[in-house]
C-alpha positions as CSV (number, residue, x, y, z in Angstrom):
1,M,-9.3,-34.0,16.9
2,A,-10.7,-30.8,15.4
3,K,-9.8,-31.8,11.9
4,V,-11.5,-35.2,12.3
5,L,-14.6,-33.5,13.7
6,A,-14.5,-31.1,10.7
7,L,-14.3,-34.1,8.3
8,K,-17.4,-35.5,10.0
9,F,-19.2,-32.2,9.6
10,D,-18.1,-31.9,6.0
11,L,-19.5,-35.4,5.2
12,T,-22.8,-34.6,6.9
13,L,-23.1,-31.3,5.1
14,A,-22.4,-33.0,1.7
15,Q,-25.2,-35.6,2.5
16,R,-27.6,-32.8,3.5
17,A,-26.8,-30.9,0.3
18,G,-27.6,-34.0,-1.8
19,C,-24.1,-34.6,-3.1
20,N,-23.3,-38.1,-4.4
21,R,-19.7,-37.7,-5.6
22,L,-17.2,-36.4,-3.2
23,T,-13.5,-35.5,-3.1
24,I,-12.2,-34.5,0.3
25,N,-8.9,-32.5,0.3
26,S,-7.0,-32.1,3.5
27,N,-3.6,-31.1,4.7
28,N,-4.0,-33.7,7.5
29,T,-1.9,-36.5,6.1
30,E,-2.8,-38.9,9.0
31,G,-6.5,-38.3,8.4
32,I,-6.3,-38.9,4.7
33,D,-4.2,-42.0,5.2
34,T,-6.7,-43.3,7.8
35,M,-9.7,-42.7,5.5
36,N,-7.9,-44.3,2.6
37,D,-7.2,-47.3,4.8
38,G,-10.9,-47.9,5.6
39,G,-11.2,-45.5,8.6
40,Q,-9.2,-47.8,10.9
41,S,-7.5,-45.9,13.6
42,A,-6.1,-46.8,17.1
43,G,-6.0,-43.2,18.2
44,A,-8.3,-41.1,20.3
45,A,-10.4,-40.3,17.3
46,A,-11.0,-43.9,16.2
47,T,-14.8,-43.8,16.7
48,I,-15.1,-40.6,14.7
49,F,-12.9,-41.9,11.9
50,D,-15.2,-45.0,11.8
51,D,-18.3,-42.8,11.6
52,C,-16.7,-40.8,8.8
53,F,-15.8,-43.9,6.8
54,H,-19.4,-45.2,7.1
55,Y,-20.7,-41.7,6.0
56,A,-18.3,-41.8,3.0
57,C,-19.5,-45.2,2.0
58,G,-23.0,-43.6,1.4
59,F,-21.7,-41.6,-1.6
60,V,-21.5,-43.0,-5.1
61,T,-17.8,-42.0,-5.2
62,G,-15.6,-40.7,-2.5
63,R,-11.9,-39.8,-2.6
64,F,-9.6,-38.5,0.0
65,E,-6.6,-36.6,-1.2
66,H,-3.8,-34.7,0.5
67,C,-3.3,-31.0,-0.3
68,N,-1.1,-28.3,1.1
69,R,-2.4,-26.0,3.9
70,E,-2.3,-23.0,1.6
71,A,-4.7,-24.7,-0.8
72,N,-7.1,-25.5,2.1
73,K,-7.5,-22.3,4.1
74,V,-11.3,-22.5,4.3
75,A,-11.3,-26.0,5.8
76,H,-8.5,-25.0,8.2
77,E,-10.6,-22.0,9.4
78,L,-13.7,-24.2,9.8
79,A,-11.8,-26.7,11.9
80,R,-10.5,-23.9,14.1
81,L,-14.0,-22.4,14.5
82,A,-15.6,-25.9,15.2
83,R,-13.7,-26.0,18.5
84,S,-15.6,-23.1,19.9
85,S,-18.9,-22.6,18.2
86,L,-22.1,-24.5,17.4
87,T,-22.2,-25.8,13.8
88,S,-25.9,-26.4,13.5
89,D,-26.5,-23.1,11.6
90,W,-23.5,-23.3,9.2
91,F,-25.5,-25.0,6.5
92,E,-28.0,-22.2,6.1
93,Q,-25.6,-19.2,6.2
94,P,-21.8,-19.1,5.8
95,L,-19.9,-17.8,8.8
96,N,-18.7,-14.2,8.4
97,E,-15.3,-15.5,9.5
98,I,-14.9,-17.6,6.3
99,V,-16.7,-15.5,3.7
100,M,-13.5,-13.4,3.0
101,I,-11.4,-16.5,2.7
102,I,-13.8,-18.0,0.3
103,R,-13.8,-14.8,-1.8
104,N,-10.0,-14.8,-1.9
105,D,-10.0,-18.4,-3.0
106,L,-12.5,-17.6,-5.8
107,L,-10.4,-14.6,-6.9
108,L,-7.3,-16.8,-7.1
109,V,-9.2,-19.3,-9.2
110,T,-10.8,-16.7,-11.6
111,N,-7.6,-14.8,-12.0
112,E,-5.4,-17.7,-12.9
């Protein structure tokens, strides 16, 4: 459930930032498959998946792709934090808990 809520947050954040082309990478195979199948789910998160699909339709292009957890550490940490904190301020200031993970990801990209 936390990963689906994180997806909804990501889509909302992308809309607020004015993005119009979107690629979502997740290690949640079920979530990626559900979004690629039109957001149709019979599980407990069906309503949230439906919301996510309709948000995604608002972008010029939107893709949902699977990636390994190691390549998705920031999203994993955000999903974990979403369970216990308010997300309303995340847009203005990155959480201290993820800043180091983001820096490490950038270092890997620039050193490759």
